[in-house]
C-alpha positions as CSV (number, residue, x, y, z in Angstrom):
1,M,186.1,-20.0,-117.6
2,S,183.6,-20.1,-120.5
3,R,181.3,-22.4,-118.4
4,Q,181.1,-19.8,-115.7
5,R,180.5,-17.1,-118.3
6,N,177.7,-19.1,-119.8
7,L,176.2,-19.6,-116.3
8,D,176.5,-15.9,-115.5
9,N,174.8,-15.0,-118.8
10,D,172.0,-17.5,-118.2
11,L,171.4,-16.1,-114.7
12,R,171.2,-12.6,-116.1
13,A,168.8,-13.9,-118.7
14,L,166.7,-15.4,-115.9
15,D,166.8,-12.2,-114.0
16,D,165.5,-10.4,-117.1
17,L,162.7,-13.0,-117.4
18,I,161.8,-12.5,-113.8
19,K,161.5,-8.7,-114.3
20,E,159.4,-9.3,-117.4
21,I,157.0,-11.6,-115.5
22,T,156.7,-9.5,-112.4
23,V,156.7,-6.1,-113.9
24,D,155.2,-6.5,-117.3
25,A,152.7,-9.3,-116.6
26,Y,149.4,-8.8,-118.3
27,G,147.8,-12.0,-117.0
28,E,148.5,-14.0,-120.1
29,D,149.6,-17.6,-119.8
30,E,153.3,-18.0,-121.0
31,V,153.6,-21.7,-120.7
32,P,151.2,-23.5,-123.1
33,L,149.1,-25.9,-121.1
34,P,148.6,-28.9,-120.9
35,A,152.3,-29.5,-120.8
36,D,154.4,-32.6,-120.0
37,G,156.2,-32.6,-116.8
38,F,157.4,-34.8,-113.8
39,V,156.6,-34.8,-110.1
40,I,158.9,-36.9,-108.0
41,G,160.0,-38.5,-111.2
42,E,156.6,-39.5,-112.3
43,P,155.4,-38.4,-115.7
44,V,152.3,-36.0,-115.4
45,S,150.4,-33.6,-117.6
46,V,150.4,-30.2,-116.1
47,L,146.8,-28.8,-116.6
48,E,146.8,-25.6,-114.7
49,M,149.0,-23.3,-112.7
50,D,147.5,-21.2,-110.0
51,Y,148.3,-19.1,-106.9
52,D,146.0,-19.9,-103.9
53,R,147.5,-17.0,-101.8
54,N,149.5,-19.3,-99.7
55,E,152.9,-17.6,-99.6
56,R,154.8,-20.6,-98.2
57,R,153.5,-22.9,-100.9
58,G,153.7,-20.4,-103.7
59,L,152.4,-21.3,-107.2
60,T,150.5,-24.6,-107.5
61,A,150.1,-26.9,-110.4
62,R,147.2,-29.2,-111.1
63,C,148.6,-32.3,-112.6
64,R,147.1,-35.4,-114.1
65,R,148.9,-38.7,-113.7
66,E,149.0,-41.4,-116.4
67,D,146.2,-43.4,-114.4
68,G,143.9,-40.3,-114.9
69,S,144.0,-39.1,-111.2
70,E,144.7,-35.5,-110.5
71,R,146.6,-33.8,-107.8
72,V,147.5,-30.2,-106.9
73,V,151.2,-29.8,-106.0
74,A,153.4,-27.0,-105.2
75,A,154.9,-25.8,-108.5
76,L,158.4,-26.1,-107.0
77,E,157.9,-29.9,-107.0
78,L,157.3,-29.8,-110.8
79,V,160.1,-30.5,-113.4
80,F,159.5,-29.7,-117.0
81,P,161.6,-31.5,-119.7
82,K,164.9,-29.8,-120.3
83,G,164.8,-27.2,-123.1
84,S,161.0,-26.7,-122.8
85,I,159.4,-23.3,-122.2
86,G,158.1,-24.6,-119.0
87,A,161.7,-25.5,-117.8
88,R,162.8,-22.0,-118.5
89,Y,159.9,-20.4,-116.6
90,M,160.4,-22.8,-113.7
91,A,164.1,-21.9,-113.5
92,A,163.2,-18.2,-113.3
93,Y,160.5,-19.0,-110.7
94,R,163.0,-21.1,-108.6
95,R,165.6,-18.2,-108.8
96,W,162.9,-15.7,-107.8
97,F,162.0,-18.0,-104.9
98,G,165.6,-18.0,-103.8
99,L,166.4,-21.6,-104.8
100,D,168.8,-23.1,-107.3
101,P,167.3,-22.5,-110.7
102,Y,168.8,-25.7,-112.0
103,P,168.7,-28.3,-109.2
104,S,170.6,-31.4,-110.1
105,F,168.2,-34.3,-110.7
106,S,169.8,-37.6,-111.2
107,S,167.0,-38.4,-113.7
108,N,163.6,-37.2,-114.6
109,R,162.5,-40.8,-114.2
110,V,162.5,-42.9,-111.0
111,S,162.6,-46.6,-110.8
112,R,159.1,-48.2,-110.7
113,S,159.7,-49.4,-107.1
114,K,160.5,-45.9,-105.9
115,Q,157.4,-44.6,-107.7
116,R,155.2,-47.0,-105.9
117,R,156.6,-46.0,-102.5
118,R,156.7,-42.2,-103.2
119,S,153.6,-41.8,-105.2
120,F,152.3,-38.2,-104.9
């Protein structure tokens, strides 16, 4: 039962964070950038978060891969390391978007063969 209570408390905390972001936002960046993250399991450096007015896409993230190339992806495709400020904000964003705030990822890393096939 305590696991459920912890989840309920965490979801309430995410709801409070959503209110803080959407009501009390003053345009200040909350997640220090650049920040480490993953897109489809590939390590990236998140350089910038933006909103291009595409409601279906939502927030975007400009990311730099280890080879130096850059891509803009939907922020919902981004995973920050567990316990980081970015992970907390992404959990709130996912919840606000109507998605599971903590999707189960088998790993933040994907095998090299999968990375080659699914490069973003």
